[in-house]
C-alpha positions in Angstrom: -13.3 68.4 45.9 -11.0 65.8 47.5 -11.9 62.2 46.9 -12.5 60.2 50.0 -11.6 63.1 52.2 -12.9 61.3 55.3 -11.2 58.0 54.4 -14.6 56.4 54.3 -16.5 55.5 51.1 -20.3 55.4 50.6 -22.6 53.4 48.4 -24.2 55.0 45.4 -27.9 54.0 45.3 -30.6 55.8 43.4 -28.4 58.9 42.9 -27.4 59.3 46.6 -24.3 58.5 48.5 -25.4 56.4 51.5 -23.8 54.3 54.2 -23.9 50.6 54.2 -26.5 48.9 56.4 -23.9 46.6 57.9 -21.5 49.5 58.7 -18.0 49.5 57.2 -15.1 47.2 56.5 -11.4 48.1 56.1 -9.4 48.4 52.9 -5.7 47.6 53.2 -2.5 48.7 51.4 -1.1 45.3 50.2 2.5 46.7 50.1 2.5 47.9 53.7 -0.4 46.0 55.3 -1.6 49.4 56.6 -5.3 50.0 56.9 -6.1 52.9 54.5 -9.6 53.5 55.7 -13.0 51.9 55.5 -15.7 51.2 52.8 -19.4 51.0 53.1 -20.5 47.4 53.9 -23.8 46.7 52.1 -26.3 44.1 52.9 -28.6 42.1 50.6 -31.2 44.7 51.4 -29.0 47.5 50.1 -28.4 45.5 46.9 -32.1 45.1 46.4 -32.6 48.8 46.8 -30.0 49.4 44.1 -31.7 46.8 41.8 -35.1 48.5 42.4 -33.6 51.9 41.5 -32.0 50.6 38.3 -35.3 48.9 37.4 -37.3 52.1 37.9 -34.9 54.2 35.9 -34.9 51.8 33.0 -38.7 51.3 33.0 -39.9 54.7 33.8 -37.5 57.2 32.2 -36.1 57.9 28.7 -32.6 56.8 29.7 -32.7 53.8 27.4 -33.7 55.8 24.4 -31.9 59.1 25.0 -28.5 58.6 23.3 -27.5 62.3 23.7 -28.0 62.1 27.5 -26.1 58.9 27.8 -23.1 60.1 25.8 -23.0 63.4 27.7 -23.0 61.6 31.0 -20.2 59.3 30.0 -18.1 62.1 28.7 -18.7 64.0 31.9 -17.5 61.0 34.0 -14.4 60.7 31.8 -13.6 64.3 32.2 -14.1 64.1 36.0 -11.7 61.2 36.1 -9.1 63.1 34.1 -9.5 66.1 36.4 -8.9 63.8 39.4 -6.3 61.5 37.9 -3.6 62.4 40.3 -5.8 61.4 43.3 -7.0 58.3 41.4 -3.4 57.3 40.6 -2.3 57.5 44.3 -5.4 55.6 45.4 -4.8 52.9 42.8 -1.2 52.4 43.9 -2.1 52.3 47.6 -5.2 50.1 47.4 -4.5 47.8 44.5 -0.7 47.7 44.8 -0.5 48.7 41.2 3.0 49.7 40.1 3.1 53.4 39.3 4.5 52.8 35.8 1.4 50.7 35.0 -1.1 53.4 35.9 -0.1 55.2 32.8 -1.6 52.3 30.9 -4.2 49.7 31.8 -4.3 50.5 35.5 -5.8 54.0 35.0 -5.0 56.4 32.1 -5.9 53.8 29.4 -9.3 52.9 30.8 -10.2 56.6 31.3 -9.5 57.3 27.7 -11.2 54.1 26.5 -14.5 55.6 27.7 -14.4 57.6 24.5 -14.9 54.4 22.5 -18.2 53.6 24.2 -19.5 57.2 23.9 -18.4 57.4 20.2 -20.0 54.1 19.4 -23.3 55.1 20.9 -23.3 58.3 18.8 -22.6 56.5 15.5 -24.3 53.2 16.1 -26.9 52.1 13.6 -29.7 51.3 16.1 -32.2 50.3 13.4 -31.6 48.5 10.1 -34.1 48.3 7.2 -34.3 44.6 6.2 -36.3 45.5 3.2 -39.6 44.3 1.6 -40.5 40.7 1.4 -43.5 38.4 1.0 -43.2 35.7 3.6 -46.2 33.3 3.3 -47.3 35.5 0.4 -48.0 38.5 2.7 -46.3 41.8 1.6 -44.2 42.9 4.5 -41.7 45.7 5.4 -39.1 44.6 8.0 -36.9 46.5 10.4 -34.2 45.2 12.8 -34.0 47.2 16.0 -31.2 47.0 18.5 -32.1 48.0 22.1 -30.8 47.8 25.6 -31.0 44.5 27.5 -32.3 46.3 30.6 -30.8 46.2 34.1 -27.2 44.9 34.2 -25.4 43.6 37.2 -21.6 44.0 36.9 -19.4 42.0 39.2 -15.7 42.8 39.0 -12.4 41.6 40.5 -9.5 43.4 42.2 -6.6 42.9 39.8 -7.2 45.7 37.2 -10.2 47.3 38.8 -10.3 50.5 36.8 -9.9 48.7 33.5 -12.6 46.1 34.2 -15.0 48.5 36.0 -15.0 50.9 33.1 -15.0 48.2 30.4 -18.4 47.2 31.8 -19.8 50.6 32.8 -18.9 52.3 29.5 -20.6 50.0 26.9 -23.5 48.9 29.2 -24.6 52.5 29.9 -23.8 53.7 26.4 -26.1 51.0 25.0 -28.9 52.2 27.2 -28.9 49.9 30.1 -29.0 50.8 33.8 -26.3 49.2 35.9 -25.3 48.0 39.4 -21.6 47.7 40.0 -20.5 45.2 42.7 -16.6 45.5 43.0 -14.3 43.1 44.8 -14.1 43.6 48.6 -10.3 43.8 48.2 -10.5 47.1 46.2 -13.7 48.9 47.2 -12.4 52.4 47.1 -11.4 52.6 43.4 -15.0 51.7 42.5 -16.7 53.8 45.2 -14.9 57.0 44.2 -16.8 56.8 41.0 -19.9 57.5 43.0 -18.4 60.7 44.3 -17.5 61.8 40.8 -20.9 60.9 39.4 -22.9 62.7 42.0 -20.7 65.9 41.8 -19.8 66.1 38.1 -22.3 64.4 35.9 -25.9 64.4 34.8 -26.5 60.7 35.3 -30.2 60.4 36.4 -30.8 58.7 39.8 -30.7 54.9 39.4 -28.9 54.8 36.0 -25.7 53.7 37.8 -25.4 52.3 41.3 -22.3 51.2 43.1 -22.6 48.7 46.0 -19.5 47.7 48.0 -19.6 44.8 50.5 -17.3 42.3 52.1 -20.1 39.7 51.7 -19.9 37.8 48.4 -23.5 36.9 48.8 -24.5 40.5 48.2 -23.0 40.3 44.7 -24.7 36.9 44.1 -28.1 38.7 44.3 -27.3 40.2 40.9 -27.4 36.7 39.4 -30.4 35.6 41.3 -32.8 38.6 41.3 -35.5 38.5 38.7 -35.3 42.2 38.0 -31.7 41.9 36.7 -31.7 41.2 33.0 -28.0 40.5 32.5 -25.0 39.7 34.6 -21.5 40.7 33.4 -18.9 38.9 35.5 -15.1 39.0 35.4 -13.3 36.7 37.8 -12.4 33.1 38.5 -13.8 30.2 36.5 -15.1 28.6 39.8 -17.2 31.7 40.6 -18.2 32.0 37.0 -19.9 28.6 37.2 -21.8 29.8 40.3 -22.9 32.9 38.4 -24.2 30.8 35.5 -26.0 28.5 37.9 -27.7 31.3 39.7 -28.6 33.1 36.5 -30.2 30.0 35.0 -33.2 30.3 37.3 -34.4 33.4 35.5 -32.6 32.6 32.1 -30.9 36.0 32.2 -28.2 36.9 29.8 -24.7 36.1 31.1 -21.3 37.5 30.0 -18.3 35.8 31.6 -14.6 36.7 31.4 -12.9 34.0 33.5 -9.5 32.4 34.1 -6.6 31.7 31.9 -3.4 29.6 31.7 -2.0 31.1 28.6 1.0 29.7 26.7 3.9 31.6 25.3 5.2 29.5 22.3 8.8 29.9 21.2 9.4 28.1 17.9 12.8 26.7 17.1 13.8 29.5 14.7 13.1 32.3 17.2 15.5 34.4 19.2 15.0 32.1 22.2 16.9 34.4 24.7 14.9 37.5 23.7 11.6 35.7 23.6 12.1 34.1 27.0 13.2 37.4 28.5 10.0 39.0 27.3 7.9 36.1 28.7 9.6 36.5 32.1 9.1 40.2 32.2 5.4 39.9 31.3 4.8 37.3 33.9 6.3 39.6 36.6 4.3 42.7 35.8 1.8 43.6 38.6 3.0 40.4 40.4 1.5 38.3 37.6 -2.1 39.2 38.6 -3.6 39.2 35.1 -5.9 36.6 33.6 -4.4 36.9 30.1 -0.7 36.8 31.2 1.2 34.0 29.5 2.3 31.8 32.5 3.4 28.7 30.5 6.6 29.2 28.5 6.7 26.4 25.9 10.2 26.2 24.3 12.1 23.8 22.0 13.4 20.8 23.9 16.9 21.1 22.4 17.2 24.7 23.8 15.4 24.1 27.1 18.3 24.9 29.4 19.0 28.1 27.4 15.4 29.1 27.7 15.2 28.5 31.4 18.5 30.5 31.9 17.2 33.4 29.9 13.8 33.5 31.7 15.5 33.2 35.1 18.1 35.9 34.2 15.3 38.3 33.6 12.9 37.2 36.3 15.6 36.9 38.9 16.6 40.5 38.3 13.1 41.8 38.9 12.8 42.5 42.6 9.4 42.9 44.2 9.2 46.5 45.4 7.3 49.5 46.5 4.6 50.1 43.9 4.8 53.9 44.5 8.3 53.8 43.0 8.3 54.6 39.3 10.9 51.9 38.7 8.9 49.0 40.2 7.5 46.4 37.9 6.5 43.7 40.4 4.6 45.0 43.4 2.7 42.9 46.0 -0.1 40.5 45.4 -3.4 41.8 46.7 -3.7 40.1 50.1 -2.2 37.7 52.6 -4.7 35.1 51.4 -3.5 35.4 47.8 0.2 35.4 48.9 -0.4 32.2 50.8 -2.2 30.7 47.8 0.7 31.5 45.5 3.1 30.0 48.0 1.0 26.8 48.2 1.5 26.4 44.4 5.2 26.9 44.8 5.3 24.2 47.4 3.3 22.0 45.1 5.8 22.6 42.3 8.5 21.1 44.4 6.3 18.2 45.4 5.6 17.5 41.7 9.3 17.3 41.0 10.0 20.8 39.7 12.9 23.1 40.6 13.2 26.8 40.9 15.5 28.5 38.5 14.9 31.7 40.5 12.6 32.8 43.2 10.4 30.3 45.0 9.0 32.2 48.0 8.8 35.4 49.9 11.6 37.9 49.4 14.0 38.0 52.3 14.1 41.8 52.4 10.3 42.3 52.8 9.1 41.7 56.3 5.8 43.4 55.6 3.6 43.5 52.6 2.1 40.6 50.5 5.2 40.0 48.3 6.2 36.9 46.3 9.5 36.6 44.4 9.2 36.3 40.6 9.7 32.6 40.1 10.7 30.3 37.2 9.7 26.7 37.6 11.7 24.1 35.5 11.6 20.4 35.1 7.8 19.8 34.7 5.6 18.9 31.8 2.1 20.1 30.9 0.4 17.5 33.2 1.7 19.2 36.3 -0.9 21.1 38.3 1.2 24.3 38.3 1.1 24.1 34.5 -2.7 23.6 34.4 -4.2 25.7 37.2 -4.3 29.5 37.4 -1.9 30.7 40.1 -2.3 34.5 39.7 1.2 35.3 40.9 4.6 36.1 39.4 5.2 32.5 38.4 6.3 31.1 35.0 6.5 27.4 34.3 8.9 26.4 31.4 7.7 23.4 29.4 9.6 21.6 26.5 8.0 21.0 23.1 9.1 18.8 20.2 8.2 20.9 17.2 5.3 23.1 16.1 2.6 20.5 16.3 3.6 19.5 19.8 3.8 23.2 20.8 0.2 23.7 19.6 -0.9 20.5 21.3 0.6 21.7 24.6 -0.9 25.1 24.3 -4.4 23.7 23.6 -4.1 21.0 26.3 -5.8 23.3 28.9 -9.3 23.8 30.3 -8.7 27.5 29.4 -8.5 29.4 26.2 -8.0 33.0 26.9 -4.8 34.2 25.3 -1.4 33.2 23.8 1.8 34.3 22.2 3.8 32.9 19.3 7.4 33.9 18.5 9.2 32.8 15.3 11.7 34.3 12.8 9.2 33.5 10.1 6.1 35.7 10.3 4.0 33.3 8.2 5.0 30.3 10.3 4.1 32.2 13.4 0.8 33.2 11.9 0.0 29.7 11.0 0.6 28.5 14.5 -1.4 31.3 16.0 -4.4 30.3 13.8 -4.3 26.9 15.4 -4.5 28.1 19.0 -7.9 27.8 20.6 -7.8 31.1 22.4 -9.5 34.5 22.1 -6.4 36.7 21.6 -2.9 36.0 20.3 0.3 38.1 20.3 2.5 37.3 17.4 6.1 38.4 17.6 5.3 41.2 20.0 2.1 42.5 18.5 -0.4 44.0 21.1 -4.0 43.0 20.9 -5.2 45.1 23.9 -7.2 48.1 22.6 -10.5 49.7 23.2 -11.7 48.8 19.8 -10.5 45.1 19.9 -12.7 42.4 21.4 -11.3 40.5 24.4 -12.5 37.2 25.8 -11.8 33.5 25.7 -12.7 30.0 24.5 -13.6 27.0 26.7 -13.6 27.7 30.5 -12.1 31.2 30.0 -15.7 32.5 29.5 -18.5 33.4 27.2 -18.8 36.5 25.0 -16.5 39.4 24.4 -15.6 42.6 26.3 -14.5 45.8 24.5 -14.7 46.6 20.8 -18.0 46.6 18.9 -18.6 43.0 20.0 -18.4 44.1 23.6 -20.8 47.0 23.0 -23.3 44.6 21.4 -23.1 42.2 24.3 -25.4 44.7 26.1 -28.0 44.8 23.3 -31.1 42.8 22.4 -32.2 42.3 18.8 -35.9 42.9 17.8 -37.4 42.2 14.4 -40.5 44.4 13.5 -42.6 43.3 10.5 -45.2 45.8 9.2 -47.9 44.9 6.7 -47.0 46.7 3.5 -49.9 48.7 1.9 
């Protein structure tokens, strides 16, 4: 089997690979601007068919209670992805613009292996808990807590790390007993659609348990928030769209999980290795062209060492040249589209208008006539009130901000509508840990520690979202809790 052998993907609805009712739409290589092929373009009617299939499978089969079947299907999908990893790798590089080196981690291999956590959790999970005997209102009662699937889940995913985010929703949602409809971003339809090929050819998933609907029309995905037969929406994307998801879901009071934007701060305390910490911040902000919601894009440094910090960040970032993502040496590939490139450029223009200067970068690379490339850029001379320090840019852009001590650094970090992630560097681990504890964010890297892992919950405070993805907390997002009280005899 060769994935996408005809360079055209299909929808997966009710166990069958079918064309989109609106025909097809192109998918483009962001590094070359070449049209790779076409994806099925679904209509609202196609989405309703997928919702109906998921509803029937949840209501009329034993999928939600058959743990053994669910675990087997997920392990089969995992093995199929391993077996086709070479094809998936090349597809991810060409459609997503993901640097080859990153496909060994969060862009492909990591998410495939992380499916084990969902399957293992389903196998070992305590689905019922004996709450014991009690006499509420004087009535002898035995009580049990049951955890069971929410029902039909609509999963809406973005283009930046599509394998990671798709599988982080598919794995726990299905392992928990839900049925699911996946609506991927129109920028990266193939990396989702190929799962449909693998599922139909290599797994025992019953028809309707998982459905994959690609479309260029964002209104098709909005049906997942609006439709009464969808019990939960799991959305990763921008905060603006997250608000719309919540609004639409409110009509039917469905459960909503949101993993949204970020403007995370990298705090360098005055006893830290400033040059080393700033070089790390610059490298991180350049990876995958800065297209990560948790990337630390505000570098907050001691005012007395501001110039040194800017020079260190620019020395690293200026040496990272945007390049061909198929090369094993490339760190910074293209952004996903011309629209995104122009959006990032508009923020760079805004930085100048706000009084900032570029320590390196500032525009499109001179040696790249094609492809959606932006130079890794360090912005200096602005404070935390600047729009480029407050709004999510989603490009390889790092803004350096001065602080006047630990309290001021924490104030700056928390002075944001977002609260997704953060980093603290200090020569004193206890001091760093104390600062980390004061940050209003969902994840913190202290002195180079790595929080990203299948068993660790990920999510944010404030306008960075609601709930957690991954870890046991992420698995339990897809469960309801029922208390059963039985008269004791």
